[in-house]
N, C-alpha and C positions, 0 to 999 in steps of 0.2 A: 154492502152484501152484493153478491154475487145474484144477475137476477139469471132464475135459470134457464129461460128461452134464449142465452147467449152459448149457452155452453153445446154441444154436440156428444151426442153418447155412440159411439160402435161396440158392438157387443163381438169378441171372440175370445176361441177358445185358450182356457188356463196354460199355462205351462208345468211342469213338474209330477209329482207323484198325483194318483186321485184314480185309476183303472179308466173304467167301462164310464164312466163321468167327466172325466178330462176329456179322452178321446170326440163322447159325441156330444155334451152340452156347450155350449157357447156360455159362460157363465162371468169370464172376464173382461171388462171394459177400459175400453180408450176413450178417455176427453179431452176433446180439443173446445181452445176460448183461443179466440184470435184476441188479441191487448188491443188492438186498432181503432176495431169496426164496434168496439165496448164501451159501453156506458158510466165508464169507470172516471173519477176526476184525472183530469188534463196530466198532474202533478205523478199520479201511482201510475197512469202509462208509463211515464217516461222514464220509470224509475226499473219500471219492467224490463220493455225494452234494452236498457242499459244492464241489466244485470246477465254476467257469464253465467248459464245453467244451460246443461247440456238436454234439460228439457222445453224450453223456448226455442224453435224453429228459425232460421234467421228472415221466413217471413213475416216473424211475432205471433208464433201462436206458440199456445201452449200443449204440451200432448200429456197427457198424466196416462199410468195404466195402472188398472190396479186387479187385483187375481186372489186375495186374501181367503175372501168367503167362497162360501156354494153356492149363495143367491146371486143374481145378479143387480138385484137392488141392494142387500148391502153394500160390492162393489159399487155402487154410484154413490149411494152417499160417501162412504170412504172418498171416493175418486174430489167429487165437493169439499166433503174437508177439507181435503190436503192442496186444493186452489185455494181455499181461501183464507190458509195458513201463509200458502206463499202470496200472496192479497193482502194481508194483515203484517206479511212481515218487512215489508216498503213500506209499507205504510205509516211507522213509525221513524219518524227524523230522528235520524244520529246526535248525540249532543255537541255543539258545535267546539271544539278545542280553544282554550283559549290559553295561548303561548305566556308563559312566567320564565321571569327571568331570577339565576341561581341569587342564593340571600349574601351579602357580606362575609360574613358569620364561612360558608361552604365554599365560598371563595378562595377565602383567607386561610383554610385549611387545606387546598390544596394548592393551595401552592407552598406553602410551608414541608406539606409532605412532596412536593418535587423538589426543593431543593435540600433536605433530608437527604434523598433518593442519588441527588446529583453529590454531595459530599461521602456518602457512602462507598457509593464509585470511584470518585476522585483518589479516594485511599486502597481501590486498589492495583494504581498503576507499581510499575518497579520497584523494587526497593533499591534506593542508591545510600554506599556507603563512604 
């Protein structure tokens, strides 16, 4: 779980339609989360920093923008939820792939098919009388 004290919020003006409300009220939120200085476990920090995600800066800061709601509190909750989803996505280790060998039967079928194709192509030669 992410410590809310490690997250920095900045209120900004939302984009898009909304009339005077959009022009006057700073209800959108920028969330900034410094990965290196966080209390996350080291393996999660490494995997987050290794991600090729445009939301992660070169300095290792995650920047999320939330502007779906008209209320600033709802946008803060939305940004925190999305940050938690991002951290949870790297917390699950991918399954290790164990290479398998083709069965003897599948190898035989493959070679038989190659032989048949070769014989068919041999018959395409010039006809000699």
